[in-house]
VMD Tcl script that draws the C-alpha trace (Angstrom):
set ca {
  {-14.90 -9.96 -18.03}
  {-16.60 -12.90 -16.37}
  {-18.12 -15.65 -18.48}
  {-22.05 -15.81 -18.98}
  {-22.18 -18.63 -16.51}
  {-21.13 -16.45 -13.50}
  {-23.50 -13.94 -14.30}
  {-26.34 -16.48 -14.57}
  {-25.33 -17.48 -11.09}
  {-25.33 -13.98 -9.79}
  {-28.58 -13.41 -11.21}
  {-29.97 -16.60 -9.78}
  {-28.50 -15.52 -6.24}
  {-30.21 -12.18 -6.59}
  {-33.59 -13.72 -7.15}
  {-32.90 -16.18 -4.28}
  {-31.89 -13.26 -1.95}
  {-35.08 -11.14 -2.86}
  {-37.41 -14.03 -2.20}
  {-35.44 -14.59 1.16}
  {-35.76 -10.97 2.69}
  {-39.56 -10.86 1.51}
  {-40.06 -13.57 4.53}
  {-40.43 -12.21 7.87}
  {-38.69 -15.02 9.75}
  {-35.25 -14.07 9.29}
  {-32.89 -13.39 12.10}
  {-32.03 -9.45 12.00}
  {-28.15 -10.05 12.06}
  {-28.76 -12.42 8.91}
  {-31.32 -9.87 7.34}
  {-28.52 -7.30 7.49}
  {-25.71 -9.45 6.31}
  {-28.17 -10.53 3.21}
  {-29.33 -6.97 2.56}
  {-25.70 -5.92 2.04}
  {-25.06 -8.84 -0.35}
  {-28.15 -8.31 -2.24}
  {-27.15 -4.53 -2.79}
  {-23.61 -5.46 -3.83}
  {-24.68 -8.07 -6.19}
  {-27.46 -5.74 -7.62}
  {-24.64 -3.09 -8.27}
  {-22.64 -5.55 -10.14}
  {-25.38 -6.83 -12.40}
  {-26.60 -3.32 -13.14}
  {-22.98 -2.49 -14.35}
  {-22.85 -5.56 -16.33}
  {-26.22 -4.85 -18.13}
  {-24.98 -1.34 -18.65}
  {-21.89 -2.72 -20.44}
  {-24.38 -5.05 -22.74}
  {-26.45 -2.28 -23.65}
  {-23.47 -0.32 -24.84}
  {-22.34 -3.25 -26.86}
  {-25.62 -3.07 -28.63}
  {-25.52 0.62 -29.38}
  {-21.82 0.36 -30.59}
  {-22.73 -2.65 -32.71}
  {-25.66 -0.56 -34.44}
  {-23.39 2.78 -34.77}
  {-20.88 0.59 -36.54}
  {-23.38 -0.64 -38.96}
  {-24.22 2.92 -39.79}
  {-20.71 3.91 -40.19}
  {-20.53 1.39 -42.96}
  {-23.79 2.37 -44.65}
  {-23.44 6.18 -44.19}
  {-22.25 8.80 -46.57}
  {-18.93 10.39 -46.18}
  {-20.20 13.13 -43.73}
  {-22.43 11.19 -41.73}
  {-19.64 8.54 -41.53}
  {-17.38 10.85 -39.38}
  {-20.25 11.79 -37.07}
  {-20.85 7.96 -36.39}
  {-17.25 7.35 -35.96}
  {-17.32 9.78 -33.33}
  {-20.11 8.22 -31.67}
  {-18.60 4.87 -31.61}
  {-15.25 6.40 -30.30}
  {-17.18 8.21 -27.27}
  {-19.31 4.92 -26.54}
  {-16.06 2.79 -26.36}
  {-14.48 5.23 -23.97}
  {-17.66 4.83 -21.77}
  {-17.51 1.13 -22.11}
  {-13.53 1.20 -21.00}
  {-14.72 3.35 -18.00}
  {-17.58 0.94 -16.82}
  {-15.20 -1.99 -17.13}
  {-12.92 -0.16 -14.86}
  {-15.68 0.65 -12.33}
  {-16.89 -3.15 -12.70}
  {-13.52 -4.44 -11.91}
  {-13.22 -2.23 -8.83}
  {-16.64 -3.54 -7.68}
  {-15.56 -7.32 -8.25}
  {-12.01 -7.13 -7.20}
  {-11.65 -3.98 -4.61}
  {-8.40 -2.84 -3.59}
  {-7.34 -2.80 -0.08}
  {-9.33 -0.37 2.12}
  {-6.23 0.66 3.77}
  {-4.90 2.05 0.47}
  {-6.06 5.41 1.17}
  {-4.22 5.79 4.64}
  {-1.32 7.66 5.49}
  {1.57 5.64 6.73}
  {4.64 5.30 9.06}
  {7.47 4.17 7.06}
  {10.33 2.38 9.09}
  {13.67 1.75 7.89}
  {16.35 -0.22 9.50}
  {20.20 -0.88 8.75}
  {20.67 -4.54 8.17}
  {23.88 -6.38 7.39}
  {26.98 -3.99 6.48}
  {27.77 -2.11 9.62}
  {27.91 1.85 8.99}
  {27.65 1.40 5.39}
  {24.17 -0.20 5.82}
  {23.31 2.64 7.91}
  {24.20 5.43 5.16}
  {22.14 3.22 2.91}
  {19.23 3.49 5.20}
  {19.77 7.43 5.28}
  {19.88 7.39 1.34}
  {16.37 5.64 1.44}
  {14.98 7.77 3.82}
  {15.95 10.66 1.55}
  {14.65 9.05 -1.44}
  {11.23 8.38 0.04}
  {11.04 11.85 1.60}
  {11.67 13.47 -2.09}
  {8.99 11.17 -3.50}
  {6.50 12.16 -0.93}
  {7.15 15.68 -1.42}
  {6.85 15.58 -5.33}
  {3.44 13.87 -4.49}
  {2.51 16.78 -2.39}
  {2.51 14.54 0.76}
  {3.74 15.94 3.98}
  {6.75 14.18 5.70}
  {7.86 14.36 9.52}
  {10.30 12.49 11.40}
  {8.87 10.27 14.09}
  {12.09 8.41 15.59}
  {15.72 8.17 14.34}
  {18.98 6.65 15.90}
  {22.03 8.26 13.85}
  {25.73 7.00 13.56}
  {28.42 9.22 13.71}
  {28.73 9.06 9.62}
  {24.94 10.72 9.81}
  {23.74 7.11 8.81}
  {20.56 5.67 10.34}
  {20.54 2.70 12.43}
  {16.92 3.11 12.24}
  {14.52 5.91 11.17}
  {10.76 6.14 11.30}
  {8.92 8.62 8.88}
  {5.18 9.78 9.23}
  {4.17 10.47 5.66}
  {0.48 11.85 5.29}
  {-1.60 12.62 2.11}
  {-3.83 10.79 -0.11}
  {-3.36 7.19 -0.83}
  {-0.21 6.94 0.57}
  {-0.38 3.43 1.82}
  {-1.57 2.26 -1.72}
  {1.71 3.59 -3.30}
  {4.11 2.59 -0.55}
  {3.05 -0.65 0.90}
  {5.10 -2.87 -1.82}
  {8.43 -1.19 -0.19}
  {8.14 -3.58 2.71}
  {10.87 -5.98 2.90}
  {14.50 -6.09 2.17}
  {16.51 -3.52 0.12}
  {19.90 -4.56 -1.25}
  {22.96 -1.93 -2.08}
  {25.93 -2.95 -4.22}
  {28.51 0.03 -3.97}
  {31.90 1.07 -3.13}
  {31.70 2.51 0.49}
  {32.84 5.72 1.59}
  {34.94 3.96 4.38}
  {36.57 1.47 1.62}
  {39.93 2.32 0.77}
  {40.75 -0.73 -1.84}
  {37.74 0.55 -3.87}
  {36.14 -2.71 -3.53}
  {32.28 -3.04 -4.03}
  {30.29 -4.23 -0.87}
  {26.93 -5.48 -0.65}
  {24.79 -4.21 2.21}
  {20.87 -4.22 3.28}
  {18.56 -2.36 4.98}
  {14.78 -3.42 5.78}
  {11.59 -1.28 5.18}
  {8.16 -1.83 6.85}
  {5.03 0.30 5.81}
  {2.35 0.58 8.42}
  {-1.20 2.41 7.51}
  {-1.86 4.95 9.95}
  {-5.16 3.90 11.47}
  {-8.16 6.17 12.31}
  {-9.63 6.25 16.01}
  {-12.44 3.95 14.76}
  {-10.03 1.23 13.55}
  {-7.98 1.19 16.59}
  {-7.74 -1.93 18.69}
  {-8.27 -2.27 22.62}
  {-4.99 -2.16 24.31}
  {-4.80 -3.08 28.13}
  {-2.70 -0.38 29.59}
  {-1.12 -3.36 31.83}
  {0.06 -4.79 28.85}
  {2.65 -1.82 28.32}
  {6.02 -0.91 29.57}
  {6.58 2.63 29.03}
  {10.49 4.10 29.07}
  {11.63 7.35 28.82}
  {14.97 8.46 27.72}
  {16.88 11.52 26.44}
  {16.32 12.15 22.75}
  {19.28 12.56 20.19}
  {21.32 10.98 17.69}
  {25.10 10.79 17.67}
  {25.48 14.41 18.95}
  {25.17 17.85 17.87}
  {21.73 20.02 17.66}
  {19.35 17.04 18.13}
  {20.62 16.16 21.67}
  {18.00 16.76 24.12}
  {19.11 17.09 27.73}
  {15.73 16.16 29.39}
  {13.90 12.68 28.99}
  {11.39 13.56 26.46}
  {11.72 10.75 24.18}
  {9.43 7.82 24.74}
  {9.72 3.99 24.23}
  {6.47 1.64 24.53}
  {6.69 -2.12 24.57}
  {3.57 -4.01 23.89}
  {4.32 -7.07 26.19}
  {2.18 -9.77 24.40}
  {3.42 -9.14 21.05}
  {6.90 -7.96 21.82}
  {6.40 -4.91 19.51}
  {8.44 -2.06 20.33}
  {8.11 1.59 19.31}
  {9.80 4.83 20.06}
  {9.37 8.54 19.40}
  {11.71 11.38 20.09}
  {10.61 13.77 17.35}
  {8.63 16.11 19.69}
  {10.14 18.38 22.54}
  {7.45 17.18 25.08}
  {7.29 13.66 26.62}
  {3.51 13.64 26.45}
  {3.63 14.57 22.57}
  {6.05 11.65 22.10}
  {4.00 9.36 23.91}
  {0.99 10.06 21.84}
  {2.76 9.72 18.68}
  {4.25 6.38 19.68}
  {0.73 5.19 20.67}
  {-0.27 5.93 17.04}
  {2.55 3.96 15.64}
  {2.07 1.26 18.06}
  {-1.73 0.97 16.95}
  {-0.76 0.98 13.15}
  {1.54 -1.89 13.82}
  {-0.78 -4.00 15.72}
  {-3.65 -3.40 13.48}
  {-1.40 -4.85 10.59}
  {-0.32 -7.58 12.80}
  {-4.05 -8.48 13.56}
  {-4.87 -8.25 9.72}
  {-1.70 -10.39 8.80}
  {-2.96 -13.22 11.46}
  {-6.62 -13.11 9.96}
  {-5.36 -13.69 6.60}
  {-3.13 -16.66 7.82}
  {-6.22 -18.22 9.35}
  {-8.03 -17.66 6.10}
  {-5.27 -19.37 4.42}
  {-5.09 -16.40 1.98}
  {-2.10 -15.73 -0.34}
  {-0.03 -12.68 -0.07}
  {-2.37 -9.64 -0.44}
  {-0.60 -6.25 -0.33}
  {1.70 -6.02 2.55}
  {-0.65 -8.34 4.87}
  {0.66 -11.78 4.90}
  {4.40 -12.33 3.75}
  {4.92 -8.94 2.41}
  {6.33 -7.58 5.48}
  {8.91 -10.56 5.38}
  {9.82 -10.27 1.68}
  {13.21 -11.69 1.18}
  {14.27 -9.31 -1.21}
  {12.52 -6.35 -2.82}
  {14.72 -4.23 -4.54}
  {18.59 -4.27 -5.48}
  {20.61 -0.71 -6.15}
  {23.57 -1.37 -8.18}
  {25.65 1.99 -8.00}
  {28.74 1.03 -10.46}
  {26.11 0.13 -13.06}
  {23.70 2.80 -12.29}
  {21.17 -0.08 -12.32}
  {17.82 -0.57 -9.85}
  {16.00 -3.95 -10.16}
  {12.82 -4.42 -8.52}
  {12.45 -8.24 -7.77}
  {8.70 -8.17 -7.26}
  {7.99 -7.36 -10.93}
  {11.10 -8.21 -12.43}
  {11.74 -4.51 -13.53}
  {15.19 -3.25 -14.29}
  {16.15 0.49 -14.89}
  {19.28 2.03 -15.70}
  {18.89 5.11 -13.86}
  {19.63 4.55 -10.37}
  {20.80 8.17 -9.94}
  {17.17 9.45 -10.91}
  {15.51 6.90 -8.86}
  {17.55 7.88 -5.65}
  {16.38 11.68 -6.04}
  {12.68 10.13 -5.48}
  {11.52 9.40 -9.10}
  {9.92 6.17 -8.02}
  {6.46 6.56 -10.46}
  {7.69 4.02 -12.92}
  {8.68 1.45 -10.36}
  {5.62 1.90 -8.05}
  {3.12 2.04 -11.37}
  {4.49 -1.45 -12.25}
  {3.91 -2.75 -8.74}
  {0.24 -1.31 -8.79}
  {-0.58 -3.04 -12.14}
  {0.83 -6.27 -10.97}
  {-1.24 -5.98 -7.76}
  {-4.39 -5.47 -9.86}
  {-3.65 -8.64 -12.01}
  {-3.03 -10.66 -8.92}
  {-6.48 -9.55 -7.36}
  {-8.31 -10.57 -10.51}
  {-6.94 -14.16 -9.72}
  {-8.50 -14.05 -6.39}
  {-12.26 -15.47 -5.68}
  {-15.01 -12.98 -6.29}
  {-15.29 -10.51 -3.34}
  {-18.28 -10.81 -1.22}
  {-19.06 -8.31 1.32}
}
mol new
graphics top color blue
foreach p $ca { graphics top sphere $p radius 0.5 }
foreach p [lrange $ca 0 end-1] q [lrange $ca 1 end] { graphics top cylinder $p $q radius 0.2 }
display resetview
């Protein structure tokens, strides 16, 4: 809870803005900004006052508990409990107002996994991660589809892009961005030695049409190629797959999930928009000198997100210092315990930031 000095300053700012807006000589653009700030501060202050009022009522009810007879004491105790629950809910609402979560948290995502160090074993690990995220998404009732993939002969993925659609997907999966490391005996290892391999994950919110940024068609190079992995049923004999290169940024995206070249191009453009919007937010955060906030900033380049140790059935998340001795369960998509710990840490980090101002 903020100290009294903060609330005195907020009250003084409300009074100053109110007087300012009563004047007629304000620039219309300034007026809109100041009206927005006043509305926000009023909502904060009214929530704060409501909490203070409940505190007063709780204190009165607690006196009644001490003075009442046994029959009435139980009723007053129930009232105190109900008021405490209401106060807790108000604190949560006030916290969300003062330190709001990322507006992108509600979005669906594109999740990219790329095999890193470790050759074919890294590609197999990338495929295991794709399966883990798919299972987690399905448990949450989200829809998962394949956007792009490049398979190896062992059915691993050199790279794979998933589209995961549902409520608050980005808010749950944005912490996955970075390097994931696996320690295990590869299927191709005959001497039984443990190898370390890596895969990198990047999570991009799927942006709405209103959030898209303008792209000059002349800045794009579009190539078409035959879809398919290492062979078999996925191979397409027509050039339906599409690769788009955004020349100014060097961002390259591709899509080969749809049978139609037109549909693949449309989907690839959506992926490109997501990547460019995230890059833009990252640049803005860097200009403000902001510290890491969600994936924007250093999150996409996290040195090490998680280690998966198969011989010890152990998974360790390095972002929150959490270790679980149930890797076998986690790999089936049971990620809730890890993701909830990451979300809790994010909330704590938000409270260390300056008070949000619209």
